[in-house]
C-alpha positions, -999 to 999 in steps of 0.1 A, spaced: -278 -385 -20 -272 -359 -47 -237 -355 -59 -222 -321 -50 -215 -298 -79 -189 -271 -82 -200 -235 -88 -187 -218 -120 -188 -180 -126 -179 -162 -159 -160 -130 -152 -172 -115 -185 -209 -121 -187 -214 -130 -150 -234 -161 -158 -234 -189 -132 -232 -226 -138 -222 -258 -120 -198 -285 -130 -207 -322 -127 -183 -340 -103 -176 -368 -128 -170 -344 -157 -140 -322 -162 -147 -285 -156 -153 -265 -188 -126 -242 -201 -150 -217 -217 -183 -201 -207 -212 -219 -222 -230 -185 -226 -204 -161 -241 -174 -184 -249 -151 -165 -225 -122 -185 -210 -122 -163 -179 -140 -187 -156 -139 -191 -118 -143 -226 -106 -142 -234 -69 -162 -255 -45 -166 -225 -21 -169 -198 -48 -203 -185 -36 -197 -190 1 -165 -168 5 -169 -131 14 -135 -117 23 -116 -101 -5 -84 -82 -12 -84 -58 -42 -52 -44 -56 -49 -20 -86 -25 -33 -112 7 -12 -116 -15 16 -104 6 48 -112 17 34 -145 -18 23 -154 -31 58 -148 -4 74 -169 -10 49 -198 -47 57 -196 -41 94 -199 -14 91 -227 -23 63 -252 12 68 -268 26 50 -238 3 19 -240 27 -5 -257 59 9 -242 78 0 -210 70 27 -184 87 35 -152 72 60 -127 100 75 -106 121 105 -97 148 107 -124 183 92 -124 190 99 -87 155 87 -76 139 53 -71 112 34 -89 78 41 -75 62 15 -98 67 1 -133 43 -13 -159 43 -50 -165 64 -46 -197 92 -30 -176 88 -56 -149 95 -84 -173 131 -70 -176 135 -71 -138 125 -36 -129 109 -35 -94 94 -9 -70 120 9 -47 148 0 -71 174 28 -77 166 45 -110 200 39 -125 197 2 -120 162 2 -135 174 20 -166 203 -4 -170 178 -33 -170 153 -15 -193 172 13 -212 143 19 -236 118 26 -208 99 59 -207 103 76 -173 75 97 -159 77 116 -126 49 107 -101 18 129 -101 4 121 -66 -26 145 -69 -38 127 -100 -32 92 -85 -49 102 -52 -80 114 -72 -83 81 -91 -76 61 -60 -104 79 -43 -128 70 -71 -118 33 -67 -123 36 -30 -157 51 -33 -168 22 -56 -155 -3 -30 -176 14 -3 -206 11 -26 -201 -27 -23 -197 -27 15 -190 -3 44 -163 -27 56 -134 -14 36 -99 -14 51 -75 5 28 -38 -5 30 -26 21 6 -38 44 -22 -45 15 -45 -54 -16 -24 -78 -26 3 -95 -55 22 -132 -58 19 -157 -79 39 -188 -85 19 -206 -107 45 -243 -98 45 -243 -81 11 -253 -113 -7 -289 -110 6 -290 -73 0 -280 -75 -37 -292 -111 -42 -257 -120 -56 -228 -139 -41 -197 -118 -32 -178 -133 -61 -203 -120 -86 -203 -85 -71 -165 -84 -72 -164 -96 -108 -188 -68 -117 -167 -43 -97 -135 -52 -116 -153 -50 -150 -168 -16 -142 -135 -1 -129 -118 -12 -161 -146 3 -183 -153 35 -164 -119 44 -149 -96 29 -175 -74 9 -151 -75 -27 -140 -76 -45 -106 -67 -79 -93 -90 -97 -68 -82 -123 -42 -112 -140 -25 -108 -163 4 -118 -170 40 -94 -146 58 -72 -116 52 -39 -136 49 -53 -159 22 -71 -131 3 -39 -110 1 -19 -140 -12 -47 -148 -37 -47 -113 -52 -10 -116 -61 -12 -148 -80 -26 -139 -114 -18 -102 -120 -28 -82 -140 -66 -85 -142 -65 -115 -119 -92 -131 -99 -81 -159 -77 -102 -179 -52 -87 -199 -24 -111 -221 -4 -107 -231 32 -105 -267 21 -74 -261 -2 -56 -237 21 -30 -261 35 -21 -276 1 -18 -241 -13 5 -228 14 27 -259 19 52 -257 -10 54 -219 -11 84 -200 3 81 -189 39 90 -153 28 54 -152 14 39 -149 49 29 -115 62 56 -101 85 85 -123 72 110 -98 58 146 -103 46 161 -106 81 135 -131 95 135 -150 62 173 -155 64 170 -166 100 143 -191 92 163 -205 62 193 -210 85 171 -231 107 161 -253 78 127 -235 73 124 -226 37 89 -237 27 57 -228 47 51 -265 54 85 -266 72 70 -244 99 44 -270 107 71 -292 123 72 -269 153 46 -264 179 35 -229 190 56 -227 222 88 -236 203 82 -210 176 75 -184 203 106 -193 222 126 -187 190 108 -157 175 87 -141 203 53 -129 194 61 -133 157 64 -171 164 28 -172 174 18 -155 141 40 -180 122 23 -209 139 -11 -197 128 -2 -183 94 15 -215 82 -18 -232 88 -38 -205 70 -53 -192 103 -57 -154 105 -82 -140 130 -77 -104 120 -110 -86 110 -115 -60 83 -111 -27 102 -125 6 88 -101 23 112 -71 12 92 -72 38 65 -44 62 75 -16 52 99 9 79 90 14 110 68 49 116 53 68 133 25 103 127 12 126 137 -15 157 122 -33 185 146 -41 202 150 -74 235 149 -55 243 135 -21 241 161 8 260 159 41 258 195 52 234 200 81 224 236 71 215 224 35 196 195 48 177 218 72 166 240 43 153 209 24 134 198 55 110 228 56 90 222 24 87 185 33 73 196 67 48 219 50 37 191 27 30 168 57 12 196 75 -9 205 45 -20 169 40 -28 164 77 -50 195 77 -68 185 46 -75 150 61 -85 167 95 -58 147 113 -30 154 137 0 132 148 18 128 181 49 111 167 73 128 143 97 105 123 127 116 103 139 93 75 174 94 59 190 72 33 228 74 30 250 71 0 252 33 6 214 30 4 211 23 41 179 37 58 179 55 91 147 64 109 145 85 141 113 93 159 102 116 187 69 115 206 54 150 213 36 161 244 6 169 223 -6 160 188 3 185 160 -7 194 125 15 225 123 44 226 98 65 246 123 63 220 150 70 191 126 99 211 112 115 220 146 111 184 158 127 172 126 156 195 131 163 182 166 164 146 151 185 157 121 212 174 142 221 140 157 225 124 123 239 151 100 273 154 116 291 158 83 305 123 84 279 108 61 263 120 29 226 114 23 207 108 -9 171 109 6 154 130 33 119 125 46 96 136 75 63 122 87 38 120 115 21 90 130 0 81 161 -28 99 143 -59 114 158 -85 140 151 -73 175 143 -94 189 172 -68 175 196 -39 193 178 -17 220 192 -34 232 224 -22 265 238 9 259 260 11 283 289 48 272 294 55 283 258 41 318 252 50 317 215 29 287 208 -3 307 203 16 332 180 30 303 159 -4 289 154 -19 322 144 9 329 119 4 295 103 -34 298 102 -30 332 85 -6 317 59 -30 288 52 -58 313 45 -37 332 20 -27 300 2 -62 288 1 -72 320 -18 -41 326 -39 -23 292 -42 3 274 -21 32 295 -36 16 328 -27 34 331 6 64 314 21 87 317 51 122 333 46 139 301 54 132 289 18 155 316 5 190 301 -1 
């Protein structure tokens, strides 16, 4: 019986080799000398991947401004804002996404701060997404810069294993778009997502089915999808700190303690994840928010701030041909506590006026003058096609008029720019 050999792939020249079971795997490619080798028994069998752009916003800014290349860079909204992302040089000092900017600048005082340019990032993200879809139609975006891909069936079409296609993809993105990605390749979504986080930036990690239990066992339970700070603390209090600790409990016991999440924990701690890559997962909500230079507690002032945010959400929904039936208001108070309040509408909407008026009704209950707020946001979810949006309501005679006015304003802005016409409520 022939001894089983382990596949080897060079991430730089894409040559394929095999290692002998009695000989230690090589540390460099025998063809080009690169040390960037992938060695795994299931390397050419696995087809489910998670791709994540490395420090995406910061990478795009460094690409466009070479003077920033060797400097710590933070993308965020000034001293009163929060960190959107940071380059790896800044992260080495402890800077993290969602950290208040004043804390980030204390940790990394020599950092360059750049305000986010979402239009530019969206354009680059779209280029990356299109390249993903050239690999496979089964792409499930999680955000502007990351997605799951299922490459099953593409091996025969391109006469290359998924691992080789992904290595080429990463190389071409770096060369053509000037940013880097990290790849996780495994047998399900849970393990692929964990794999992509292991070796950033420019990482490519493979986790086989065979090594899944050993990989998960010693890692903290907080690593599992769905385990946030509250659940992690609760699990730790029960003596569950490592993922292997969960395996002491049967499914019924975990469900009795943690409800439906207990069922997920039972499967996830064993590396079992039946979720499929879904092309319907692209956009789950559309939102816009702003962080104030000074805290605001006055309802009328907050109301004025809400209108441009509502217009931004409406504009993006219309551009994406989407509508939403749930409106959600987000507030962050001066103690950094988040409040979210939602209202489901009778019909889906994409109109800024409807989003705004619904947001006001939610804001009235929160902005009582007793609390100051540093952040305000508004969004829509329960998304559907724009064709279902804002039907004429016979019980509301003004609904048709509002829709006509907004349509007219949209046409003017399309021709002359978004600042060409505004409603009087923007005037202080």
